[in-house]
C-alpha positions as CSV (number, residue, x, y, z in Angstrom):
1,F,-1.6,-8.5,-8.7
2,S,-3.6,-9.5,-5.6
3,S,-2.6,-8.4,-2.1
4,A,-3.7,-8.5,1.5
5,T,-2.4,-7.4,4.8
6,A,-3.5,-8.4,8.3
7,N,-1.7,-5.6,10.2
8,A,-2.7,-2.0,10.0
9,P,0.8,-0.6,10.0
10,K,1.8,-2.8,7.1
11,D,1.1,-2.1,3.4
12,W,2.3,-2.8,-0.1
13,Y,3.7,-0.6,-2.8
14,V,4.1,-1.7,-6.4
15,D,5.7,0.3,-9.2
16,N,7.4,0.1,-12.6
17,V,5.5,-2.9,-13.9
18,T,6.8,-4.2,-17.3
19,V,6.0,-7.1,-19.5
20,V,8.6,-7.4,-22.4
21,A,8.9,-10.0,-25.0
22,N,12.2,-12.0,-24.7
23,S,12.8,-11.5,-28.5
24,G,15.1,-8.5,-28.2
25,S,12.3,-6.0,-28.0
26,T,12.3,-3.3,-25.4
27,S,8.7,-2.4,-25.8
28,N,6.6,-2.7,-22.7
29,T,3.2,-4.3,-23.4
30,I,1.8,-2.8,-20.2
31,I,0.1,0.6,-20.4
32,N,1.0,3.1,-17.6
33,G,3.3,0.6,-15.9
34,D,4.9,3.4,-13.8
35,F,1.4,4.6,-12.7
36,E,2.3,8.2,-13.5
37,S,-0.9,8.6,-15.6
38,G,-3.1,7.7,-12.6
39,S,-5.5,4.8,-12.0
40,S,-7.8,5.6,-15.0
41,V,-5.2,4.6,-17.6
42,G,-4.6,0.9,-18.3
43,W,-5.4,-0.5,-14.9
44,Q,-8.6,-2.0,-13.3
45,M,-8.8,-2.2,-9.6
46,Y,-11.2,-4.4,-7.5
47,S,-11.8,-4.8,-3.8
48,C,-13.4,-7.6,-1.8
49,D,-14.7,-5.1,0.8
50,S,-16.3,-1.7,0.5
51,I,-14.7,-0.5,3.7
52,C,-11.3,0.1,2.2
53,S,-9.9,0.1,-1.4
54,A,-6.3,0.1,-2.5
55,S,-5.4,3.0,-4.7
56,I,-2.7,4.6,-6.9
57,I,-1.1,7.3,-4.9
58,S,1.7,9.9,-5.0
59,S,4.1,9.1,-2.2
60,T,7.8,9.2,-1.2
61,A,7.3,5.4,-0.6
62,C,7.1,4.9,-4.4
63,L,10.1,3.9,-6.5
64,G,12.7,6.6,-6.5
65,S,11.0,8.3,-3.5
66,T,8.8,10.3,-5.9
67,G,5.9,9.9,-8.3
68,M,3.0,7.6,-8.2
69,C,2.6,3.9,-7.4
70,Y,-0.1,1.3,-6.4
71,N,-0.6,1.0,-2.7
72,N,-2.7,-1.4,-0.6
73,Q,-3.0,-0.7,3.1
74,C,-6.4,-2.4,3.6
75,T,-7.0,-4.9,6.4
76,P,-8.0,-7.6,7.2
77,T,-6.6,-10.4,5.0
78,S,-10.2,-11.2,3.9
79,N,-10.2,-7.8,2.2
80,L,-8.2,-8.8,-0.9
81,Q,-7.3,-6.1,-3.3
82,F,-6.7,-6.6,-7.0
83,I,-5.1,-4.6,-9.7
84,E,-5.0,-6.0,-13.2
85,Q,-4.4,-5.2,-16.9
86,S,-4.9,-7.3,-20.0
87,F,-2.4,-7.2,-22.9
88,N,-1.9,-9.0,-26.2
89,A,0.7,-11.8,-26.3
90,T,2.0,-14.0,-29.1
91,I,1.8,-17.8,-28.7
92,G,5.3,-19.2,-28.4
93,V,7.0,-16.0,-27.3
94,I,8.5,-15.8,-23.8
95,Y,7.8,-12.7,-21.8
96,N,9.7,-11.2,-18.9
97,V,7.5,-9.8,-16.2
98,S,9.2,-7.4,-13.8
99,F,8.0,-5.0,-11.1
100,W,9.3,-3.0,-8.1
101,L,7.8,-4.0,-4.8
102,V,8.2,-2.9,-1.2
103,R,6.3,-3.8,1.9
104,G,5.9,-0.7,4.1
105,G,5.4,-0.5,7.8
106,S,7.4,-1.7,10.7
107,G,7.9,-4.9,12.6
108,I,7.4,-8.5,11.6
109,G,3.8,-9.7,11.1
110,A,2.1,-12.7,9.6
111,G,-0.7,-12.4,7.2
112,T,0.8,-10.2,4.5
113,D,0.6,-11.6,1.0
114,L,1.1,-10.4,-2.5
115,Q,0.6,-12.6,-5.5
116,V,1.2,-12.0,-9.2
117,N,-0.9,-14.2,-11.5
118,V,-0.7,-14.5,-15.3
119,Y,-3.6,-16.0,-17.2
120,S,-4.1,-16.8,-20.8
């Protein structure tokens, strides 16, 4: 995931990340997809600026209004934040990627962006 926000009152919350093979399996290939084990388990986080870094937080803004989730409230948009995880995949198998996402803050503003990238 990569995210940026141009407006200080706006931020991103990501929770409940799953990658599941479309072969009838229910096993999530993502470790700590609900972030409940904190940032040191399964995830790598990077920042394009040392002034602010996104983090995994405990907040009522997370899924279910409880627990932990990934949060980016760093501005400006040049301060991209990244959170990533590698996993093993099988060639020819289709995977379903899902996640819960909410943009926090009030009002309408340009310059907020969240992208999900999958690389092989």
